[in-house]
C-alpha positions in Angstrom: 54.1 -78.9 14.8 52.7 -80.4 11.7 53.1 -79.7 8.0 49.3 -80.2 7.4 47.5 -77.3 5.8 44.9 -76.0 8.3 41.3 -76.1 7.0 39.5 -72.7 7.3 36.1 -71.8 8.5 34.9 -71.3 5.0 36.0 -74.8 3.9 34.5 -76.3 7.0 31.2 -74.6 6.5 30.7 -75.9 3.0 32.4 -79.3 3.4 29.3 -81.4 4.1 27.4 -79.7 1.2 30.2 -80.6 -1.1 30.4 -84.2 0.2 26.8 -85.2 -0.1 27.6 -88.2 -2.4 30.3 -89.6 -0.2 28.1 -89.1 2.8 25.2 -91.0 1.3 24.0 -94.3 2.8 24.9 -96.1 -0.4 28.5 -95.0 -0.2 29.0 -95.0 3.5 27.2 -98.4 4.1 30.2 -100.6 3.2 32.6 -98.3 5.1 30.6 -98.5 8.3 30.1 -102.2 8.0 33.8 -102.8 7.5 34.9 -100.6 10.4 32.2 -102.0 12.7 33.3 -105.5 12.2 37.0 -104.6 12.9 36.1 -102.7 16.0 34.6 -106.0 17.3 32.6 -104.3 20.1 35.5 -102.2 21.2 36.3 -98.5 21.0 37.4 -96.7 17.8 39.6 -93.7 17.3 39.4 -91.7 14.1 42.4 -89.6 13.1 41.4 -86.4 11.3 37.7 -86.9 12.1 36.7 -83.7 10.3 33.0 -82.9 10.4 32.2 -86.5 11.4 31.2 -87.8 8.0 32.2 -91.3 9.1 32.6 -91.0 12.9 29.0 -89.8 13.6 27.2 -92.6 11.7 29.7 -95.2 13.1 28.8 -94.0 16.6 25.1 -94.4 15.7 25.9 -98.0 14.9 26.9 -98.6 18.5 30.7 -98.2 18.1 32.1 -95.8 20.8 34.1 -93.3 18.7 36.7 -90.7 19.8 38.2 -88.3 17.4 41.4 -86.2 16.8 41.1 -83.2 14.5 43.6 -80.4 13.6 41.0 -77.8 12.5 38.9 -76.3 15.2 36.5 -75.2 12.4 35.9 -78.7 11.2 35.4 -79.9 14.8 32.9 -77.1 15.3 30.9 -78.4 12.3 30.9 -81.9 13.9 29.8 -80.5 17.2 26.7 -79.2 15.6 25.7 -82.8 14.9 26.6 -84.5 18.2 27.6 -83.4 21.7 31.0 -83.7 23.4 30.0 -86.5 25.8 28.6 -88.6 22.9 31.6 -88.2 20.6 34.7 -86.6 22.3 37.1 -84.8 19.9 40.6 -83.6 20.8 42.1 -80.7 18.8 45.6 -81.6 17.6 47.6 -83.3 14.9 47.2 -87.0 14.2 51.0 -87.7 14.3 51.6 -86.7 17.9 48.3 -86.0 19.8 47.5 -88.6 22.5 44.0 -89.3 23.9 43.3 -91.4 27.0 42.6 -95.1 26.8 43.2 -98.0 24.5 41.3 -98.8 21.3 40.5 -101.9 19.3 40.4 -99.8 16.1 42.2 -96.7 14.8 41.2 -95.6 11.4 42.2 -92.8 8.9 40.0 -92.5 5.8 39.6 -90.6 2.5 43.3 -90.1 1.7 43.9 -88.0 4.8 47.3 -89.4 5.7 48.6 -87.5 2.6 47.8 -84.2 4.5 51.1 -85.0 6.4 53.6 -83.6 3.9 56.8 -85.4 5.1 57.7 -89.0 5.4 58.8 -88.5 9.0 55.3 -87.3 10.0 53.6 -90.1 8.2 55.8 -92.6 10.1 54.9 -90.8 13.4 51.2 -91.2 12.4 51.7 -95.0 12.3 53.5 -94.8 15.6 50.7 -92.8 17.1 48.2 -95.3 15.9 50.2 -98.2 17.4 50.5 -96.2 20.7 46.7 -96.1 21.0 45.9 -99.7 20.0 45.3 -102.5 22.4 47.1 -105.8 21.6 45.4 -107.3 18.6 43.9 -104.0 17.6 43.9 -102.8 14.0 44.9 -99.6 12.1 43.0 -99.0 8.9 43.9 -96.5 6.1 41.9 -95.7 3.0 44.3 -94.3 0.3 44.3 -93.8 -3.4 47.1 -95.3 -5.5 49.1 -92.6 -7.2 47.9 -92.4 -10.8 51.4 -92.1 -12.2 50.7 -94.6 -15.0 48.6 -91.8 -16.6 51.6 -89.6 -16.9 53.4 -89.8 -20.3 56.9 -88.4 -20.4 56.9 -84.7 -19.8 53.4 -84.5 -18.4 52.8 -83.5 -14.8 49.0 -83.2 -14.6 46.3 -85.8 -14.3 42.5 -84.9 -14.3 40.4 -86.7 -11.8 37.0 -85.0 -12.3 35.5 -83.2 -15.3 31.9 -82.5 -14.5 29.3 -79.7 -14.9 30.1 -77.9 -11.7 33.7 -79.1 -11.0 37.0 -79.4 -12.7 39.7 -81.2 -10.8 43.3 -82.3 -11.6 46.4 -83.2 -9.8 50.0 -82.0 -10.6 52.9 -84.1 -9.4 56.4 -83.4 -8.1 57.9 -86.9 -8.7 61.1 -86.2 -6.7 59.5 -85.0 -3.5 56.4 -87.2 -3.8 54.1 -84.2 -3.5 50.9 -83.8 -5.5 48.8 -80.6 -5.6 45.1 -81.1 -6.1 43.5 -78.2 -8.1 39.8 -77.6 -7.9 37.7 -75.2 -10.0 34.1 -75.3 -8.6 31.1 -73.4 -10.0 29.0 -72.3 -7.1 26.2 -70.4 -8.8 24.7 -69.8 -12.2 26.8 -66.8 -13.2 29.5 -69.0 -14.8 32.1 -68.0 -12.2 34.4 -70.7 -10.7 36.0 -70.8 -7.3 39.6 -71.9 -7.4 41.3 -73.9 -4.6 44.3 -76.2 -4.2 45.8 -78.4 -1.6 49.1 -80.2 -1.2 49.5 -83.8 -0.4 52.4 -86.3 0.1 51.5 -89.5 -1.8 52.8 -92.9 -0.7 52.7 -96.3 -2.2 51.3 -99.3 -0.4 54.7 -100.9 0.1 56.0 -97.7 1.7 53.1 -97.7 4.1 53.9 -101.3 5.0 57.4 -100.3 5.9 56.0 -97.5 8.1 53.8 -100.0 9.8 56.8 -102.3 10.5 58.7 -99.4 12.0 55.7 -98.9 14.3 55.5 -102.5 15.2 52.4 -103.3 13.2 51.8 -106.2 10.8 49.9 -106.2 7.5 46.7 -108.3 7.9 44.7 -107.4 4.8 44.6 -105.2 1.8 41.6 -104.8 -0.5 40.6 -102.5 -3.3 37.4 -101.0 -1.7 35.2 -101.2 1.4 33.3 -104.1 -0.2 36.4 -106.2 -0.1 37.2 -106.5 -3.8 40.7 -107.9 -4.5 43.5 -105.4 -4.7 45.3 -105.6 -8.1 47.7 -103.7 -10.2 44.7 -101.9 -11.7 43.1 -100.8 -8.4 42.8 -97.0 -8.0 42.8 -97.2 -4.2 43.3 -99.6 -1.3 41.9 -100.2 2.2 44.8 -101.6 4.3 44.6 -103.2 7.7 47.6 -103.5 10.0 47.4 -105.4 13.3 49.2 -104.8 16.6 50.6 -108.2 17.7 49.3 -109.7 20.9 
């Protein structure tokens, strides 16, 4: 069982069209270079592989990739790009699903660990990563830093995108560490907006480090982006790498 919200067929069908910028070579290039180097010629396992935005081009770079994905609809969209023998995907949640073999790299990108809405499940996600890693292997997470510094007393909402075709803002439950991302997207020229929202459990870098220690992993590196910029108090996200001891 998982607390993650299940992505629908409608969401899966339009996902790639809405992520053209994050799927571009300019954006993905540093991500793929970072992950390829960490894989070191070994196999990689992507938790919540989705439609293969990262996994498919990483496989094209010569890294053998295996995926775990909760939504059958997202996996079906991936399958239209690459066959099962080239990139195997197991349907299941990333906290408990086990696939055969050991991996030099397990990775979880694009804030997706926040889809697990309890701390216990996030801890189990780290344990599952450690379970799949060979000694010396790495677990990588890409995650935004909660923008709570933008919240003055009494305010619970922070905008993250105000553009011609999209309005996005997050609302926060500071006690439960739950944020809800609200999206208003204009699909056509008639002025109508489609409204969607999704729940996430945010976590601080220090909390993730403790989860890693529980799972037997050690922090090796933390940077602000895939290009390796230093992580500072002003960074809006982090790329963290934990290593399984030999």
